[in-house]
Every structure is written in C-alpha cells, then in structure tokens.
C-alpha positions in Angstrom: 0.0 0.0 0.0 1.2 3.5 -0.9 -0.3 6.9 -0.3 -1.8 8.4 -3.4 -0.1 11.8 -3.7 1.0 13.8 -6.7 4.0 15.6 -5.2 5.5 13.5 -2.4 8.0 15.0 0.0 11.6 13.8 0.0 11.7 10.9 2.4 13.5 7.8 3.5 11.2 4.8 2.9 11.1 1.7 5.1 9.0 -1.4 5.4 8.4 -3.5 8.5 6.3 -6.7 8.0 4.6 -5.2 5.0 3.8 -1.8 6.7 5.1 1.3 4.9 7.0 4.0 6.9 8.3 7.3 5.7 10.8 9.6 7.4 11.1 13.3 6.2 14.5 14.4 5.0 14.3 18.2 5.7 12.0 20.5 7.7 9.9 21.3 4.7 9.5 17.6 3.9 8.5 17.0 7.5 5.8 19.6 7.2 4.5 18.1 3.9 4.6 14.6 5.3 2.9 15.5 8.6 0.3 18.0 7.4 -0.5 17.0 3.8 0.3 13.3 3.3 -0.5 11.6 6.6 -4.1 10.5 7.1 -5.9 10.8 10.4 -5.4 7.2 11.5 -1.7 7.0 10.5 0.8 6.9 13.3 3.2 9.9 13.6 6.5 9.9 15.5 9.2 12.3 16.5 12.0 12.3 19.1 10.9 14.2 22.1 12.6 17.7 22.4 15.3 17.1 19.8 15.7 17.9 16.1 14.9 15.0 13.8 12.7 13.6 11.1 8.9 13.4 11.3 8.1 9.7 10.8 4.7 8.4 9.5 3.6 4.8 9.7 0.8 4.4 7.1 -2.2 2.5 8.5 -4.3 0.4 6.2 -8.0 1.2 6.5 -9.6 -0.6 9.4 -6.4 -2.5 10.4 -4.1 -1.4 13.2 -0.4 -2.3 12.9 1.0 -4.7 15.5 2.9 -3.2 18.5 6.2 -4.5 17.1 5.7 -2.4 13.9 4.7 0.7 15.9 7.8 0.4 18.1 9.9 -0.2 14.9 8.6 3.0 13.5 9.5 4.8 16.7 13.0 3.3 16.4 13.3 4.8 12.9 12.4 8.2 14.3 15.1 7.8 16.9 17.6 6.8 14.2 16.8 9.9 12.1 17.4 12.3 15.0 20.3 14.0 16.8 20.0 11.2 19.4 21.0 8.5 16.9 24.1 7.6 18.8 22.4 7.6 22.2 21.2 4.5 24.0 17.5 4.3 24.7 15.6 7.3 23.3 12.2 8.7 24.2 10.1 9.0 21.0 6.7 10.7 21.0 4.0 9.0 19.0 0.4 9.8 18.2 -2.2 9.5 15.5 -1.7 12.0 12.7 -5.1 13.6 13.5 -3.5 14.9 16.8 -0.7 16.7 14.9 -1.3 20.4 14.1 0.7 23.4 12.9 0.0 27.1 13.7 0.2 29.7 11.0 3.7 31.3 11.1 5.4 28.3 12.8 8.9 27.6 11.4 9.1 24.6 8.9 9.2 21.3 10.8 7.5 22.8 13.9 4.3 21.1 15.0 2.1 20.6 18.0 0.9 17.2 19.2 -1.8 16.0 21.5 -2.6 12.6 23.1 1.0 11.4 22.7 2.4 8.1 23.8 6.1 7.9 24.7 8.1 4.9 23.3 11.5 4.1 24.8 13.5 2.6 21.9 17.0 2.1 20.6 17.7 4.0 17.3 17.4 1.5 14.4 16.3 1.1 10.9 14.9 -2.2 9.5 17.5 -4.7 8.3 18.0 -4.5 4.5 17.2 -0.8 4.4 
C-alpha cells in the first residue's frame, strides 16, 4: 500500500512486516509529510525535544499495525534524529489527527496531543 499523492515529500522509505514507513529528510519535507500526506489514522513519530525527522507509519483502512511495527517506526524516528548515537531514546507517537501546525510556525515545527512515549533504541529495519 502506498499513499496516493501527486508531489510526495523527500523521504527515506522503510517497510516492516509489509507496513510502509516514511521519514522526512528536511524540515519542509517533514511539514508536507505530517500536514498533507499523513491520514488521520496514520501513526506519527518524532524524538521528544530534539531535532529530527517526522516519521509516519501508514495505516491500512480498518487495520491497526501490531505493536512491534509501531515500536519499529518509533526506532526509525530515533535513528533519524540528533540522538541516533544515544542508547535508549524517548520518542513521542500519536495518531496524525492529533498533529497540528500554527500559521507562522517555522518549517518542521508542529504541536501534538494525546501522545504516547516509546522508549526505543535507534534503528532502521535490516536490509534498508
């Protein structure tokens, strides 16, 4: 499954057990990914309080990804952050519907609600 968009942002693309995950390459790509591409039920991730990629785990309609996939997407967010070389990293995750942006915010700046914090080691899926 792939999102149907005419001008996709620049992203790193990953797959875990058949689930598609995108990580934005720059602040403007993060904005586009978070605000234009992600659907309400998709999972959204970002390392808490640190510069890094916005990461979206695309959810198939009516099917929730297993917890192992959700944690894997959080690990990708940790990998694409300034905390990549750290041990265990706190990653904020929420559904994309709870991600918003105020007019005038700098590129890559968003506000999130109803977050869950995942403690993960930075990693990308093998073979990526």
